[in-house]
N, C-alpha and C positions, 0 to 999 in steps of 0.2 A: 565874179559875184560869189558871195558867201553861200554855203550850202543851205542855210536856213532860208535865205531870200529866194534861192532857186527852187526850194521846195514849195514856197508860196506861189511862185510863178507857175510851176507844174500843176499845182492844184487848181489854179485859176484857169489855165489852158484846158485842163481835163473837163472842168465844169462847162466852159464855153463850148467845147467840142460836142459835149452831150446835148446841150441846148440847141446848137445849130443842127445837129443830126436829127433831133426830135422834131424840130420845126420844119425840116427840109428847107434850109436857109434860102436858097434861090427861089423856090416856089412861094415861101412866106413873104419875101420882100416884094415879089411880083403881085401877089394877092393883096398886099397892103396898098400898093399903088392903085390897084383896081378899086379897092374899097374907099380910098381917099377921093377918087374921081366920082364914085357914086354918091358919096356924102355931100358933094357940092351940087348935086342935081336936086332942084326944088321939088320935083315930082316924087322924090323918095318917100316923103311922109304922107303920100296918098294912101299908103297901106301902113299904118302905125306899127302893127305887129311885126311885119317883115322888116321895117326900118329899125325897130329896136334890136332884132336879132343881128342885123348887119352892123349896127353901131357897137354892139357888144363884141362881135368878132373883130371889128376894127380896133377897139380899145385893147383887147387881149394881144393881138399881133403887134400893135404899136408899142405897148409896154415891153413886150419880149424883145423886139428888135432894138428899141432904144436902150434897154438894159445891157444887151450884149455889146453894142457899140460904145456905151459909156465905160463899161468895165474894161474892155480892150484898150481904149484910149488912156484911161487912168493907169492901167498896168504898164503900158509902154512908157508913160511919163515917169512912173516910179522907177522902172528899170534904167532909163536914161539918167535919172538923177543919181542912182546908185553908182553907175559907171563913172559919171563926172566926179562924184564925191570921192570915190576910191582913187581916181587919178590924182586928185588934189590932197588926198590923205585926210579928209574931213570925216572923222568917225561919227560925230554927232549927226551930220547930215545923212550918213549911211543908215544910222539907227532909225532916224525919222522916216526915211523912205521904206525901210523894212516894216515898220509899224503900219505904214500906209498899205503895203502889200498884204499884211496880215488881215487888216480890216476888209480889204478888197476880196480876199479869199473867202472870208466869212459871208460876205454879200453874194459872191458867186455861188457858193453852196446853197444859200437860201433861195436865190433866183432859179437855180437848177431844179430844186424841188417844186417850186411854184410853176415852172414851165411844164413839168411833167403832169401837173394836175389840170389837164385841159379836156378830160373825157366828158362825155355827154351829161353825166350826173355827178361829176366830181365836186361841184360846188354845193350839192344838196346836203341836208342833214342826213343822219344815218342811224339805222338800227344795228345793234350788235347782239346776236343771239348765242348763248353759251350753253352747251350740254355736256354733262359729265359722261365719260366713257365707262367701259367695264372696269370694275375694281372696287365697287362699293364706296365705303367712307373715304378711302384715300383719294379716289378720283373726284368725288363730290367736294372734298376740301380743296382740291386743285382747281376745280371749276369756280369755286367761290373766290379763290385767289385771283383768277383771271378776271372775274367780274370787277373786283376791287381795282385791279390794275388798269382796266380800260376806263373806269369811272374816274380814277385819279388822273389818268392821262388827259381826259377831256377837261377836267377842272384846271389842270396846269396850263392848258391852252385857252382858258377863258370861255369854254363852251358851257351851255346849259345842259346839265346831265339829269336824266330822269329814269328811274327803274320802273318799267312797265309791267313786268311779269316775273314772279319769283316762286320757285318750288323748292322748299328746304329739304335737305337730306334727313334720314332718320336719326343719325347721331351727330353729324356735323356737315358743314358745307351745303351745297345746293345740288339738286338734280338738274335744274335748268333755270335760266334767267334771260330776260330780254331788256336791254338798255337802249335808250335813245339819246344821241348826242346831237345837240343843236348848235351849230357854229359854222364859220366859213371853211369851206373845203373839208367838212367832216368826213363825208364818204370817200373823197379822194385820198385822204391820208389813211383811213381805217380799212379800206378795201383789201389792202395787201395782208391783212391779218386773217383772212378766211383760210381755214385749214385745220389740221389736227396739231395741237400743241402737246408736247411731252414734258413731264417733270420726273427727274430722277433725284431721289433724296432718301435719307434715313427717316423712316416713317415715325411720326410722333404717336401713331396709333398702334405700333407694334412693340410689345413689351420686350421682344428679343432684339430690338434696335437693328432690324434688317433693312437693307436697301430695297425700295419699291420703285417701280416705274408706273406712272399714271398718265392717262390720256384724257383730253377734253377737246371737243370740237368747237370751233368758232365760225359763225356764219354772219357775214356783213352784207347788208343790202341798203340801198338809198331810200330815203323818204320821198314819196311821189308828191310833187307839187302840182299847182294848177296848170302848169305847162305840159304835163304828161297825162294822157288820156288812156286809162286802162279799163276795158270793158269786161265785166264778170257776169256770167249767166247764173242767176239765183238757183236754178235747178242743179247746178254743179256743186252746190255748197251743202255741207252737213254741219249744223250748228248745235253745239251742246252747251249747257249751262251747268255750273257747279259752284260749290262754296269756295271762297277764296281761302288760301292758306296763310299762315303767318300770324303775327301778334294781333293785328286788326283792332277791333273795338266793338262797341255794342251792335254795330250794324254789319260790318264786313263779313263776319263769320257766321251770321245767322240767316242769310238769304243767299239764293243761288245767283249772285251778282256776277261772278266770273264767267267769261265766255271763251269757248274753244271753237274755232272754225276750221273745217277740213275741206280743202279744194280737191274734190274727188279725182278729176282728170290728171292732175299733177302729183297728187299725194301730199301736197304741202299742208302743214298744220301750224296754225298760229293761235295764240291765246293772250288774253289780257285780263288782269284782275286788280289793277291799281286804282280804278275809279269806283265810286260808291254805288253807282247805278249800272244795271245790266245794259241799258241803252248806250251809255257812254263807253262801256267796255267793248260792246259790239262794234261801235263806230271806230274805235281805236284798232281793234283786231282786223277790221276790213281794210284800214289803211296799211297795216302790216302785210296783209295778204297781197294787196296791190303792189306794195314795194317788193315782196318776194317774187311775184310774177314778172315784174319789170326787171329785177336783177337777173332772173333766169334768161330773159331775152337779151340783156346786155352780155351775159356770159356766152350765150350761143353765138352772138355776132363776133365776139372776140375769138372764140374757138375756130370759127370759119375763117376769120382773117389770118389766124396763125397756122392754119392747117398745112400750108405749103412750107412753113418754116420748121424744118426738122430739128433745129437746135432747141426749140422750146419743148422740153420734155418734163414729165413728172419726176419728182425727186425720190420716190420710193417711200418705204415705211408708212404706207397708207396715206400718202400725200401730206406728210408732216411738213411744217414750215419752220418750226423752231424747237429746240430742246433747252430746258432749264435744268442744269445739273447743280443742285444745291449743296450736295456733299458727295465726296470729299473735295471736289475740284473747285467749287465756288465760282462757277462761270455760267454764262448764258451764251449759246451759239445759235445764230440763224442758219438753218440748214441749206437755204437757197443761196444766200450771198456770201456765207463764210464770216460775216461780222460777228465778233466775239467781245463780250464785256465781262469784266471780272467782278462786278458788283451786282449780284442778283437782287439784293434788296432795293437798289436804286431803280431797277427795271420794274419790280413789283410795285414800286411807288409811282409808276407812270412815266419813267424816263425811257420813252420808246422812239424818240425822234430819229436816232441814228439807224435803228433797225428799219424803220419805215422808209427813210430816205434811200437806203441801199436797196430795199425791195422794190421801190418804185422805179429806180434806175435800172435794175435788172429786168423788171417786167417790160420796160420800154425797149431796151437794147436787145433782149432775147438771148443774152449771153448765158451759157450754162456755167455752173460752178461744180467743182469736185466736192461731193458730199462724203464726209467721213464721220464715223460714229464718234461721239464725244465721251463715251463711257471710259 
């Protein structure tokens, strides 16, 4: 078999292996049989809520198991076709089979990512909160670049993107911003972006053209839907109102319509200023607070589940997850997975799928990566 065809086969096998490992294949197929048996029980729908959860679980498992079996079968057929064609010297048939393997490899990669998005809130919409780090204008400009990057990524994936909160910097960039992305598996994809992002570049704000290192933090948390009940004690809240910043209009900058809510026990602070009325901003801020508290609970559960796994360690540098080296190396490197891309502008335009897929896989497998500085 040609090297190119073998590379596609290896890529498919790697994706299938990860999916089977993540699903716990034997347990998943056994569970699917149990769910199929329950689905045939007429008394199942006596409790519609429980029945709906069961059918959703059944559908997810059925799709994953069916996909693995189909890909493996089609891969075996293509390999057999290549072997027969090579024996007969039919180069055209070999080329057709290799193209089939290439398409199958793309499908396997896509299904691999989909299989990894099976967390409790992965299918929900998501908030992305960005805060500039120390460094003044340079870091604030970097924070605004990240805001644009995530908004462009959401648009590229057909999501509805809305800017909820925005605090501009004194000279350029932003001090902080909150974006909501509404679309399928928005939180599942974006959750791996939580962390500190570093940018190394020749500063456009430095007349001496020196290289600067800037930091910005990204916090990702899921939108709480009607299936998730979060109770908040009103006495634990500190609510402040203030005038919205930005260009605004005749109304937005003349009344205290913006709202900031502090949850005293946890220290979590959320704010909203995109709505015209204080009432609507408060309602939106409360939704953000519930989402933050829910994300904290999800993170606590994950930490407890991973406590016994010594291989899942922090990566250092203040828990950075990615470095963007704009000059002179012209590259972007994910510090957790080692994935490197040589076109920073494409990444800043929202081309993040490769980074997210690698981070999701690493998050599930728990395999560590050797982190080296990219300076």
